[in-house]
C-alpha positions as CSV (number, residue, x, y, z in Angstrom):
1,M,58.7,83.0,89.5
2,R,59.8,86.5,88.5
3,K,57.1,88.9,87.3
4,T,57.2,92.3,85.7
5,L,54.7,95.0,86.1
6,A,51.6,94.5,84.0
7,G,48.9,97.0,83.0
8,V,46.0,97.5,85.2
9,L,42.3,97.7,84.4
10,V,40.8,101.1,85.2
11,L,37.2,101.8,86.0
12,G,35.6,103.8,83.2
13,T,32.8,105.3,85.3
14,L,34.9,108.3,86.3
15,P,36.7,110.9,84.3
16,A,40.2,109.9,83.3
17,A,41.7,113.3,84.2
18,A,42.6,114.7,87.6
19,Q,41.1,111.9,89.6
20,L,42.2,108.7,91.3
21,Q,41.2,105.5,89.3
22,V,40.5,102.3,91.3
23,T,39.4,98.8,90.3
24,N,38.7,95.8,92.6
25,T,38.2,93.1,89.9
26,L,41.7,91.5,90.3
27,T,42.3,88.5,92.6
28,A,44.8,88.7,95.4
29,Q,47.2,86.5,93.4
30,Q,46.9,88.9,90.4
31,L,47.4,92.0,92.6
32,V,50.7,90.5,93.9
33,E,52.1,88.9,90.8
34,D,50.9,91.3,88.1
35,V,50.9,94.7,89.9
36,L,52.9,94.7,93.2
37,V,56.1,92.6,92.5
38,G,59.0,94.2,90.6
39,A,62.5,93.2,89.8
40,C,64.3,90.1,91.1
41,V,61.6,88.7,93.4
42,S,59.6,85.5,93.0
43,V,56.4,85.0,95.0
44,S,54.2,82.1,96.2
45,N,51.4,81.2,98.7
46,V,49.4,84.4,98.2
47,T,46.4,84.8,100.6
48,F,44.0,87.5,101.6
49,N,42.5,87.6,105.1
50,G,43.5,83.9,105.3
51,L,41.8,82.8,102.1
52,P,43.5,81.5,98.9
53,G,44.8,84.2,96.5
54,G,42.3,83.3,93.8
55,Y,39.5,85.3,95.3
56,V,38.5,89.0,94.7
57,D,37.8,91.1,97.8
58,E,36.3,94.6,98.0
59,Q,39.1,95.6,100.5
60,A,41.9,95.0,97.9
61,G,42.3,96.5,94.5
62,S,44.6,98.2,92.0
63,F,44.9,102.0,91.4
64,N,46.2,104.6,88.9
65,G,47.4,107.7,90.7
66,V,49.1,109.5,87.8
67,N,46.6,112.4,87.9
68,T,46.5,112.8,91.6
69,N,48.5,114.5,94.3
70,M,49.5,111.1,95.8
71,G,52.9,110.9,94.3
72,L,52.6,107.2,93.2
73,P,51.8,106.4,89.6
74,N,50.0,103.1,90.2
75,G,49.9,100.0,92.4
76,V,47.8,98.1,95.0
77,I,45.4,99.6,97.5
78,L,44.3,97.9,100.7
79,A,41.5,99.6,102.8
80,S,39.7,99.1,106.1
81,G,36.5,99.5,104.0
82,N,35.7,99.2,100.3
83,V,38.6,100.4,98.2
84,M,36.2,102.4,96.1
85,G,35.8,104.7,99.1
86,A,39.2,106.2,98.2
87,L,37.9,107.9,95.1
88,G,37.8,111.7,95.1
89,P,37.0,114.3,95.4
90,N,37.4,115.0,99.1
91,N,33.7,116.0,99.7
92,S,33.1,114.3,103.1
93,G,34.8,114.8,106.4
94,S,33.7,111.4,107.6
95,F,33.4,109.1,104.6
96,S,32.9,105.4,105.1
97,M,32.1,102.8,102.4
98,G,31.2,100.1,104.9
99,G,31.6,96.6,104.0
100,G,34.8,94.8,105.1
101,N,34.9,92.2,107.8
102,F,33.4,94.0,110.8
103,G,35.0,92.7,114.0
104,F,37.9,91.1,112.1
105,G,41.0,92.6,113.6
106,D,44.8,91.8,113.7
107,V,46.9,91.3,116.9
108,D,50.0,93.0,115.3
109,L,48.0,96.0,114.2
110,S,46.4,96.3,117.6
111,A,49.9,96.3,119.1
112,L,50.9,99.2,116.8
113,S,47.7,101.2,117.3
114,G,47.4,100.8,121.0
115,V,43.7,100.0,120.6
116,N,41.7,97.0,119.4
117,T,41.4,96.9,115.6
118,H,38.6,95.9,113.2
119,D,37.9,95.7,109.5
120,A,41.4,94.3,108.8
121,A,42.6,93.9,105.2
122,I,45.6,91.5,105.2
123,L,47.5,90.5,102.1
124,E,50.2,87.9,102.7
125,F,52.6,85.9,100.5
126,D,56.1,84.2,100.5
127,F,58.9,85.5,98.3
128,V,62.5,84.7,97.4
129,P,64.7,87.8,96.7
130,S,67.5,87.7,94.2
131,G,69.3,90.6,95.7
132,D,70.4,91.6,99.2
133,E,67.7,94.2,100.0
134,L,63.9,94.4,99.9
135,T,62.3,97.8,99.1
136,F,58.9,99.2,98.1
137,R,57.2,102.6,98.3
138,Y,53.8,103.5,99.8
139,V,51.3,106.2,101.0
140,F,48.9,106.0,103.9
141,G,45.6,107.9,103.9
142,S,42.6,108.1,106.3
143,E,39.2,109.7,106.9
144,E,40.1,109.9,110.7
145,Y,42.2,113.0,109.9
146,N,42.1,115.6,111.4
147,E,39.2,115.3,113.9
148,Y,40.4,112.1,115.6
149,V,44.1,112.9,115.8
150,C,45.3,111.8,119.3
151,A,41.9,110.1,119.9
152,T,41.3,106.4,120.7
153,V,40.3,105.6,117.1
154,N,43.8,105.2,115.8
155,D,43.6,103.4,112.4
156,A,46.9,101.6,111.7
157,F,48.7,99.5,109.1
158,G,51.9,97.5,109.0
159,F,54.2,95.6,106.7
160,F,55.3,92.6,108.8
161,L,58.5,90.8,107.4
162,S,59.7,87.5,108.7
163,G,62.3,85.0,107.6
164,P,66.1,84.2,107.8
165,G,68.0,86.8,109.9
166,I,64.8,88.5,111.1
167,N,64.0,88.6,114.8
168,G,61.2,91.0,115.8
169,P,58.4,91.4,118.3
170,F,55.5,90.6,116.1
171,S,53.9,87.3,115.0
172,N,56.3,84.8,113.5
173,N,59.2,87.0,114.9
174,A,58.4,89.6,112.3
175,I,59.5,93.2,112.1
176,N,57.4,96.1,110.9
177,L,58.7,98.0,107.8
178,A,56.0,100.7,107.9
179,T,57.9,103.0,110.2
180,L,59.1,106.6,110.0
181,P,62.5,107.2,108.4
182,G,65.4,106.3,110.6
183,S,63.2,105.1,113.5
184,D,61.0,102.2,114.7
185,V,58.0,104.5,115.2
186,P,55.0,102.9,113.3
187,V,53.0,105.0,110.8
188,T,49.5,105.6,112.3
189,I,46.9,108.4,112.7
190,N,48.4,109.3,116.1
191,T,52.1,109.3,114.9
192,V,51.8,111.1,111.5
193,N,49.5,114.1,111.4
194,N,49.5,117.9,111.2
195,G,51.0,118.1,114.7
196,T,47.9,119.3,116.5
197,V,45.4,117.5,118.6
198,G,42.0,116.8,116.9
199,G,38.8,118.0,118.4
200,S,38.1,114.5,119.8
201,G,41.6,113.8,120.9
202,N,43.9,114.0,123.8
203,A,47.7,114.7,123.4
204,S,48.7,111.9,125.7
205,N,47.3,109.3,123.2
206,C,49.8,110.6,120.7
207,S,52.8,111.1,123.0
208,D,52.4,107.6,124.4
209,L,53.2,106.3,120.9
210,D,55.9,108.9,120.1
211,P,56.9,111.6,122.5
212,N,58.1,113.7,119.5
213,W,54.9,113.1,117.5
214,T,54.4,116.8,116.7
215,A,57.7,116.9,114.7
216,N,56.3,114.2,112.4
217,N,54.1,116.7,110.5
218,I,56.8,116.9,107.9
219,Y,55.5,113.5,106.7
220,Y,51.9,114.6,106.5
221,V,49.8,116.0,103.6
222,D,46.5,117.7,104.4
223,N,44.0,116.6,101.7
224,A,41.1,118.8,102.6
225,G,39.3,119.9,99.4
226,S,41.3,117.6,97.1
227,A,39.6,116.9,93.8
228,T,41.4,113.5,93.3
229,I,41.3,111.5,96.6
230,Q,38.6,111.2,99.2
231,Y,40.8,110.7,102.3
232,D,41.1,113.9,104.5
233,G,44.8,113.4,105.1
234,M,47.7,111.3,103.7
235,T,51.4,110.7,104.3
236,V,54.1,111.7,101.9
237,V,55.6,108.9,99.8
238,L,57.5,106.7,102.3
239,T,59.8,103.8,101.6
240,A,59.9,100.4,103.3
241,T,63.2,98.6,103.2
242,S,65.1,95.8,104.9
243,P,68.2,93.7,104.3
244,V,67.5,90.1,103.0
245,V,69.6,87.1,102.0
246,C,69.6,86.3,98.4
247,G,67.9,83.0,97.5
248,E,66.2,82.6,100.9
249,T,62.5,82.4,101.5
250,Y,60.7,85.2,103.4
251,H,57.1,86.0,104.3
252,I,55.4,89.4,104.2
253,K,52.1,90.5,105.7
254,L,50.7,93.8,104.3
255,A,47.8,94.8,106.7
256,I,45.5,97.7,107.5
257,A,42.6,98.0,109.9
258,D,40.3,100.5,111.7
259,G,41.5,101.2,115.2
260,G,39.1,101.7,118.1
261,D,35.9,101.5,116.0
262,T,34.6,100.3,112.6
263,A,33.6,103.7,111.3
264,W,35.6,106.0,109.0
265,D,37.9,104.3,106.6
266,S,41.7,104.3,106.0
267,G,43.7,102.9,103.1
268,V,47.3,102.3,102.1
269,F,48.6,102.7,98.5
270,I,51.7,100.5,97.6
271,E,53.5,101.5,94.4
272,G,53.2,99.0,91.6
273,G,56.5,97.2,90.7
274,S,58.3,98.7,93.7
275,F,58.2,95.5,95.7
276,S,61.7,94.5,94.5
277,S,65.1,93.2,95.5
278,T,67.8,95.3,94.0
279,P,70.5,93.2,92.4
280,V,74.1,93.8,93.3
281,A,76.3,94.9,90.5
282,P,79.5,93.0,89.7
283,T,82.7,94.3,91.3
284,I,86.4,93.8,91.2
285,T,89.1,93.8,93.8
286,F,92.9,94.4,93.4
287,E,95.0,92.3,95.7
288,G,98.2,94.3,96.5
289,S,96.7,97.8,96.2
290,T,94.7,100.1,98.4
291,V,91.1,101.0,97.6
292,D,91.9,103.4,94.8
293,V,95.7,103.3,94.3
294,I,97.9,100.9,92.3
295,Y,101.5,101.2,93.1
296,E,104.2,100.7,90.5
297,S,106.5,97.9,91.6
298,C,107.9,94.5,90.7
299,V,105.4,92.7,92.8
300,E,102.6,90.8,91.2
301,M,99.1,91.9,92.1
302,E,95.8,90.2,91.4
303,F,92.7,91.5,89.6
304,T,89.7,89.4,91.0
305,L,86.1,89.4,89.7
306,V,83.2,89.4,92.1
307,P,80.0,88.7,90.0
308,T,76.5,90.1,90.8
309,Y,75.5,88.8,94.1
310,C,71.9,87.8,93.3
311,D,73.0,85.9,90.2
312,T,75.8,83.7,91.7
313,L,73.9,80.6,90.6
314,L,73.8,81.7,87.0
315,E,76.5,81.6,84.3
316,Q,77.3,85.2,83.5
317,T,79.5,87.1,81.1
318,I,81.1,90.1,82.7
319,Y,82.4,92.9,80.5
320,F,85.2,95.3,81.2
321,T,85.9,98.7,79.7
322,Y,89.1,100.6,80.5
323,S,89.8,104.3,80.1
324,G,92.0,106.9,81.7
325,T,95.6,107.9,81.0
326,A,97.1,104.4,81.7
327,T,97.8,102.1,78.8
328,M,96.9,98.5,79.0
329,G,99.9,96.3,78.3
330,V,102.3,99.1,79.2
331,D,101.2,100.5,82.5
332,I,99.4,97.2,83.4
333,V,101.2,94.1,82.3
334,P,99.8,91.9,81.0
335,A,96.7,93.7,79.7
336,L,93.5,92.9,81.7
337,P,90.7,91.0,79.8
338,D,87.7,92.7,78.1
339,S,85.3,90.1,79.3
340,V,85.2,86.9,81.4
341,V,82.6,84.2,81.8
342,F,81.6,83.4,85.4
343,V,80.7,79.8,85.9
344,P,78.8,78.9,89.1
345,G,80.7,76.5,91.3
346,E,84.1,77.5,89.9
347,P,86.6,79.8,91.7
348,M,86.2,83.5,91.1
349,P,88.3,84.5,88.1
350,T,91.6,86.0,89.0
351,F,94.1,87.8,86.8
352,P,97.7,88.5,87.9
353,F,99.5,91.6,86.7
354,V,102.2,94.1,87.6
355,A,102.4,97.8,87.3
356,P,106.0,98.3,86.1
357,I,108.0,101.1,87.6
358,D,108.4,104.0,85.1
359,A,109.2,107.7,85.0
360,D,106.0,109.0,83.5
361,G,104.4,110.2,86.7
362,D,100.9,109.5,88.0
363,E,98.3,107.9,85.7
364,T,94.6,107.0,86.0
365,L,92.9,103.7,85.3
366,I,89.1,103.7,85.0
367,V,87.5,100.3,85.0
368,E,83.8,99.9,84.1
369,V,82.3,96.5,85.0
370,A,79.0,95.5,83.5
371,A,76.7,92.4,83.4
372,L,73.0,91.6,82.8
373,D,70.9,91.2,85.9
374,C,68.0,88.8,86.5
375,N,65.7,91.1,84.5
376,G,67.9,91.4,81.6
377,D,68.9,94.9,82.6
378,T,72.5,96.0,82.6
379,V,74.0,96.6,86.0
380,G,77.6,97.7,86.7
381,N,80.1,99.6,88.7
382,V,82.9,102.0,87.9
383,F,86.2,101.9,89.6
384,E,88.9,104.6,89.3
385,F,92.5,103.9,90.3
386,T,95.6,106.1,90.4
387,I,98.8,104.4,89.3
388,T,101.6,106.0,91.1
389,S,105.1,105.5,92.4
390,L,105.5,103.9,95.8
391,P,106.4,106.2,98.7
392,P,110.1,106.3,99.2
393,L,111.5,103.8,101.6
394,T,112.5,105.4,104.9
395,V,113.9,103.9,108.0
396,T,113.9,105.6,111.4
397,G,114.6,104.5,115.0
398,T,116.5,105.6,118.0
399,G,119.5,104.0,119.7
400,G,119.9,104.5,123.4
401,S,122.2,104.4,126.4
402,F,123.1,101.3,128.4
403,L,125.0,100.1,131.4
404,C,127.7,97.5,131.0
405,G,126.1,94.1,130.6
406,Q,122.7,95.4,129.5
407,S,121.2,94.7,126.1
408,V,119.9,97.5,124.0
409,P,116.8,96.7,121.8
410,L,117.1,98.3,118.4
411,V,113.8,98.5,116.6
412,P,113.8,100.1,113.1
413,Q,110.6,101.7,111.8
414,A,110.4,101.2,108.1
415,S,107.8,102.7,105.8
416,G,107.3,103.2,102.1
417,A,108.2,101.1,99.1
418,I,106.7,97.6,99.3
419,P,106.1,96.9,102.9
420,V,107.5,93.3,102.8
421,Y,110.9,94.1,104.2
422,T,114.2,92.3,104.7
423,Y,116.8,93.4,107.2
424,L,120.6,93.3,107.2
425,W,122.5,94.6,110.3
426,S,126.2,95.6,110.5
427,T,126.4,92.6,112.8
428,N,125.3,90.3,109.9
429,E,122.1,89.5,111.7
430,T,118.9,89.5,109.5
431,T,116.1,89.7,112.1
432,P,113.8,92.8,112.1
433,T,115.2,93.8,115.5
434,I,118.4,93.0,117.5
435,S,119.4,93.4,121.1
436,P,123.2,93.7,121.3
437,S,125.2,93.9,124.6
438,P,128.2,95.9,123.6
439,T,131.2,96.7,125.8
440,E,131.7,100.2,124.5
441,S,129.8,103.0,122.7
442,T,128.9,101.6,119.3
443,T,127.1,102.5,116.0
444,Y,124.9,99.8,114.5
445,T,123.6,100.1,110.9
446,V,120.6,98.4,109.5
447,T,119.8,98.2,105.8
448,V,116.1,97.6,104.9
449,S,115.2,96.3,101.5
450,D,111.9,95.7,99.8
451,P,111.2,92.8,97.2
452,C,112.1,95.1,94.3
453,G,115.6,95.9,95.7
454,V,114.8,99.3,97.0
455,S,116.8,99.8,100.2
456,A,117.5,102.4,102.8
457,S,119.9,102.4,105.8
458,H,119.8,103.9,109.2
459,D,122.4,104.2,112.0
460,F,121.6,103.5,115.7
461,E,124.0,105.2,118.1
462,V,124.4,103.2,121.3
463,T,126.2,105.0,124.2
464,L,127.9,103.3,127.1
465,L,126.8,105.0,130.4
466,P,129.3,105.5,133.3
467,A,129.3,102.5,135.6
468,P,127.2,103.0,138.7
469,P,129.4,103.6,141.8
470,M,130.4,100.8,144.2
471,P,130.2,102.4,147.7
472,V,132.9,101.5,150.2
473,S,132.9,102.6,153.8
474,I,134.4,101.8,157.2
475,V,132.0,100.3,159.8
476,G,132.8,101.8,163.1
477,D,136.0,103.7,164.1
478,N,138.9,104.0,161.8
479,S,141.4,104.8,164.6
480,L,142.8,101.5,165.9
481,L,145.4,100.2,168.4
482,E,147.8,97.8,166.7
483,G,147.3,94.2,167.5
484,C,144.4,95.1,169.7
485,E,141.6,96.8,167.8
486,H,140.4,95.7,164.4
487,G,138.4,97.4,161.7
488,L,135.6,96.4,159.3
489,V,135.1,97.5,155.7
490,L,131.7,97.5,154.0
491,V,131.6,97.0,150.2
492,Q,128.2,97.5,148.5
493,S,127.4,96.2,145.0
494,P,126.7,98.8,142.3
495,E,123.0,99.5,142.1
496,G,121.1,96.8,140.1
497,N,124.0,94.3,140.2
498,M,123.4,91.2,142.1
499,D,126.1,89.0,140.4
500,E,129.2,87.8,142.3
501,L,131.8,90.5,142.4
502,T,135.6,89.9,142.6
503,I,137.2,93.0,144.0
504,T,140.9,94.0,144.1
505,V,142.7,96.0,146.7
506,S,145.8,98.2,146.4
507,Y,147.7,99.6,149.4
508,G,149.1,102.9,150.4
509,G,150.1,104.8,153.5
510,T,152.9,104.4,156.1
511,A,151.7,101.1,157.5
512,T,153.0,97.9,155.9
513,P,150.5,95.2,154.9
514,G,151.6,91.9,156.4
515,E,153.5,93.6,159.2
516,D,151.2,96.2,160.6
517,Y,147.9,94.7,159.3
518,T,146.2,92.2,157.0
519,F,143.5,92.9,154.5
520,G,142.7,91.5,151.0
521,P,144.2,91.4,148.5
522,T,141.1,90.1,146.8
523,L,137.6,90.3,148.1
524,T,134.4,88.5,146.9
525,V,130.8,89.7,147.3
526,P,128.6,86.6,146.9
527,A,126.0,86.5,144.2
528,G,122.6,87.9,145.4
529,A,124.1,89.4,148.6
530,G,124.3,93.0,147.5
531,S,127.0,93.8,150.0
532,A,129.7,92.2,152.2
533,E,131.8,93.1,155.2
534,F,135.6,92.4,155.3
535,P,137.9,92.4,158.4
536,F,140.9,94.8,158.7
537,T,143.2,93.1,161.2
538,T,146.0,95.1,163.0
539,L,149.2,93.3,164.0
540,A,151.3,94.0,167.1
541,D,155.0,94.4,166.3
542,Q,156.1,95.6,169.8
543,I,157.9,98.4,168.1
544,T,157.3,102.0,169.2
545,E,157.1,103.8,165.9
546,G,154.3,106.3,166.3
547,A,151.0,106.3,164.5
548,E,150.8,104.8,161.0
549,N,148.1,105.0,158.4
550,A,146.8,102.3,156.0
551,V,145.2,103.6,152.8
552,L,143.1,100.9,151.0
553,T,141.9,101.5,147.4
554,I,139.1,99.0,146.7
555,T,138.1,98.7,143.0
556,L,135.9,96.7,140.7
557,T,136.6,96.5,136.9
558,N,133.6,95.4,134.8
559,A,133.5,93.6,131.4
560,C,133.6,97.0,129.7
561,D,136.9,97.9,131.4
562,Q,135.2,100.5,133.6
563,T,136.7,100.8,137.1
564,V,134.7,101.9,140.1
565,G,135.5,101.9,143.8
566,D,136.6,104.0,146.7
567,T,139.4,104.6,149.1
568,V,139.3,104.2,152.9
569,E,141.9,105.0,155.5
570,F,142.7,103.5,158.9
571,V,145.1,105.0,161.5
572,I,147.1,102.5,163.5
573,S,148.5,103.7,166.9
574,N,151.2,101.9,169.0
575,V,150.4,100.1,172.2
576,D,152.9,100.8,175.1
577,P,155.3,97.9,175.6
578,F,153.8,95.3,178.0
579,S,155.8,93.7,180.8
580,V,155.4,92.0,184.2
581,H,157.6,92.5,187.2
582,I,157.6,90.3,190.4
583,D,160.5,90.2,192.9
584,D,161.6,87.0,194.5
585,I,160.2,86.5,198.0
586,H,162.2,85.2,201.0
587,D,160.3,85.1,204.2
588,E,159.8,83.3,207.4
589,C,157.7,80.2,207.4
590,R,154.0,81.0,207.5
591,P,150.9,79.0,207.7
592,D,148.8,78.0,204.5
593,S,149.2,80.8,202.0
594,M,150.7,84.2,201.2
595,L,149.1,87.2,199.4
596,V,151.4,88.1,196.5
597,F,151.1,91.2,194.1
598,V,152.2,91.5,190.5
599,D,153.4,94.8,189.0
600,V,152.3,95.3,185.3
601,E,153.8,98.0,183.1
602,G,152.3,99.1,179.7
603,G,149.6,97.0,178.0
604,T,146.0,97.8,177.6
605,P,143.5,97.2,180.4
606,A,141.7,95.1,181.5
607,F,144.2,92.4,182.5
608,T,143.7,88.7,183.1
609,Y,146.1,86.9,185.4
610,I,146.7,83.2,185.1
611,W,148.8,81.8,188.1
612,S,150.7,78.6,187.8
613,T,149.2,77.7,191.2
614,G,145.8,77.3,189.4
615,D,144.0,80.7,189.8
616,T,142.7,82.8,186.9
617,I,141.8,86.3,188.0
618,V,140.5,89.1,185.9
619,G,141.2,92.7,186.9
620,D,143.0,91.9,190.2
621,N,146.8,91.8,190.3
622,S,147.1,89.8,193.6
623,A,146.6,86.2,194.6
624,Y,147.0,83.9,197.6
625,I,149.9,81.5,197.0
626,P,149.8,78.2,198.8
627,L,153.1,78.0,200.8
628,D,155.9,75.6,200.7
629,T,159.4,76.0,201.7
630,E,160.5,76.8,198.2
631,L,158.2,77.6,195.2
632,N,158.8,78.8,191.6
633,V,155.6,80.7,190.8
634,V,154.7,81.6,187.1
635,V,152.1,84.2,186.3
636,T,150.7,84.8,182.7
637,V,149.1,88.2,182.1
638,I,146.8,88.9,179.1
639,D,145.9,92.5,178.4
640,G,142.7,93.9,176.7
641,C,144.3,93.5,173.3
642,G,145.1,89.9,173.8
643,T,148.8,90.5,174.3
644,T,150.4,87.9,176.6
645,V,153.5,88.3,178.8
646,T,154.8,86.0,181.5
647,G,156.6,86.6,184.8
648,S,157.9,84.3,187.5
649,F,159.4,84.6,191.0
650,A,160.9,82.3,193.6
651,L,159.3,82.0,197.0
652,T,161.6,80.8,199.8
653,L,160.6,80.4,203.5
654,D,162.8,79.8,206.5
655,C,161.1,76.9,208.2
656,I,163.4,75.4,211.0
657,P,161.1,73.7,213.6
658,E,161.5,74.9,217.3
659,V,159.8,72.8,220.0
660,P,159.3,74.4,223.5
661,N,160.4,72.3,226.5
662,V,157.9,73.9,228.9
663,F,154.4,75.5,228.7
664,T,151.9,76.7,231.2
665,P,148.3,75.9,230.3
666,N,146.8,77.8,233.2
667,G,144.4,80.1,231.2
668,D,146.3,83.3,231.7
669,G,146.5,83.9,228.0
670,H,150.2,83.4,227.9
671,N,151.9,80.1,226.8
672,D,148.6,78.3,227.3
673,F,149.2,76.0,224.2
674,F,151.9,73.7,223.2
675,Q,153.1,75.6,220.1
676,I,155.7,74.4,217.6
677,T,157.1,77.0,215.2
678,G,158.7,76.5,211.7
679,T,156.1,73.9,210.5
680,A,153.7,76.3,208.8
681,G,152.4,74.9,205.5
682,R,153.9,71.4,206.2
683,P,151.9,68.5,207.6
684,T,153.1,67.8,211.1
685,Q,152.2,64.9,213.5
686,V,152.8,65.3,217.2
687,R,152.8,62.5,219.9
688,I,153.0,63.1,223.7
689,F,154.0,60.4,226.3
690,N,153.9,60.5,230.1
691,R,156.8,59.3,232.2
692,W,155.4,55.8,232.2
693,G,155.5,55.7,228.4
694,Q,151.8,56.1,227.9
695,M,150.8,58.2,224.8
696,V,148.5,61.0,226.0
697,L,148.3,62.9,222.6
698,D,148.5,61.7,219.0
699,A,147.7,64.6,216.5
700,P,148.3,63.6,212.8
701,N,147.8,67.1,211.6
702,Y,148.8,69.1,214.6
703,Q,147.4,72.7,214.7
704,N,149.3,74.0,217.8
705,N,146.1,73.7,219.8
706,W,147.0,71.2,222.7
707,R,146.3,72.7,226.2
708,A,147.1,69.5,228.3
709,T,143.7,69.6,229.8
710,D,143.4,67.3,232.8
711,M,147.1,66.5,232.5
712,P,149.0,66.8,235.8
713,E,152.1,68.9,236.1
714,G,155.3,67.1,235.4
715,T,157.6,65.9,232.7
716,Y,156.4,64.4,229.4
717,F,158.2,63.2,226.3
718,Y,157.3,64.3,222.7
719,E,157.9,63.2,219.2
720,V,157.4,65.6,216.2
721,L,157.1,64.1,212.8
722,I,157.4,66.6,209.8
723,R,157.2,65.4,206.2
724,D,160.5,65.0,204.6
725,E,162.3,65.8,208.0
726,E,164.0,63.7,210.6
727,P,161.8,63.1,213.7
728,I,162.3,65.5,216.5
729,T,162.2,64.2,220.1
730,G,162.6,65.7,223.6
731,H,161.1,66.2,227.0
732,L,158.4,68.7,227.9
733,T,157.5,70.1,231.3
734,I,153.9,71.2,232.1
735,L,153.6,73.8,234.8
736,R,150.3,75.3,236.0
737,D,151.9,78.1,237.9
738,S,153.8,80.3,235.5
739,R,155.8,81.9,238.3
740,S,157.6,78.7,238.8
741,W,159.7,79.1,235.7
């Protein structure tokens, strides 16, 4: 349950003026509920050194410090000895009241002190905060000052908090709230002192706990010679604080002990009524405004109540007071309420309103929100707003340049007015951005409007860039022989364009397309190719007309009516007229074949000769012609340009057979063979008979090689058979002695 600060009983054995007053007649339960706990906190399960809270202990009591140099008016004192040992004056450098629980230490205090602890005084209880923060004030004092600063007798105390959202290194996952401001350094003899090493100390014992321990002397009060408090030294008033969750249950352990020995005492004073959870004052929010500005507009805003945080489970009446230069019902419509009842479990109260647009300039609205907290005290907040005109609506943005076929993203940047905008483009589109693909330089206009009809327009200038070039070039030589040499034209797509291109050709120059050459008239570069080669073919007209030129203008016109391209030129030269001359041949009959030559005039080397007799010869104008008595020979000549001419000639042989009637096969090299003339090139059969009619030679293909070997001299008869001729017969005389004829 909630408790308020009660009066404390004060010992009457000491003067009431200028001295600390202490009593140890209250139970632990009374010390917590009647002295320590303040606003918006309920407590339960009070224990002291593990015993139920209904007991009185000499190490726990209440104090009145109004007439002391402590800085706290009253509260609870916990000591490592008898609390009465704190009474002034400071007349002993090593005071100890004894008593306590010798040997009784605390593991968490030992961890803070760095040495084993004894004579522990531990006050514990559970509590439920009604706010979102726990706070209380305290002062630590000790007889260990100043002799044992940085010694191994480091008296320590701690406030160990555990519960929802708490995760610390101490027992029950607790954190220590007894730390120096803005740090996690615990308050002990060796962390808060006058900044110098005591006569029994060593500096390392202090620096091990806090390397900057000497700077902590700002939190130390030297109490030597004090008339009100016995302890040789004390801290200034310090505050312990921690975030908590309203309505949740937490546990606190307030503990102090001797460190290192059981001798000289230390104590901690905790301010009465300061153990509290500060309630949260009610607040308001304005949906549709900034933190402190309400803009005049036609748009409805919302005024929303947020009740006190710690009292969300209680029905509350929240009161509103309005001031400033603004007028309710005129500058805020409708007027906001003077009060509202918050009912737990129901939605937060919300009030819609508008701040009408007017011409009376800026105005102020001050809203004071108040309610009663859990203690019956008034808590509240003050909010001040400026009611002002909205910033003017402005629209900016840049256009851009584009190549034909590209889209241009147009992105307006609108600000001011009510930032819930609609868009209308000159293209009738209503999207916040557009990406047109124009075919010429164009101006696009966007009109931006807010919900109240405020509008502004902006122009986007979009410029068509020149079309990228389409390179055209001749591959190889541009000087060609007509009908013989041909050209090649390379067309490259404009940079970045991989679409199919249809290209047109126009003609110029002295050469005539279709007569002197062929090219175009339309060309296609396939999609994705990036380039293509196109043949320029010369034609042979066999007319000597001198060199001619062909000028080709190759162009591409895009969808934006932009034309790009280039001009190339070929020079076409004549080829000398090409002819073949072969004279008819009339000759004597010869054996087998005859070497014949062809005369070629004009044309372009190298030449290929195709003979009707079956030979094809490259580069040689002669051929062996198989002989017959009469032949019509045709030769076809192809020059290096592929031009073909044909020539022919007649071959006539005089082939009248003559058969000798005598021969002398005597080996003298003269008339040794039976030789028949006029049969060359014609199959001839020869038969020889002796005078008795016996055949001594039958040669089906006679080669003029019979020597009448072993034939006796005398007269013989012959028969010569030539194809297509009448048989020839006669007599033949064989003589061995040539002198005989």
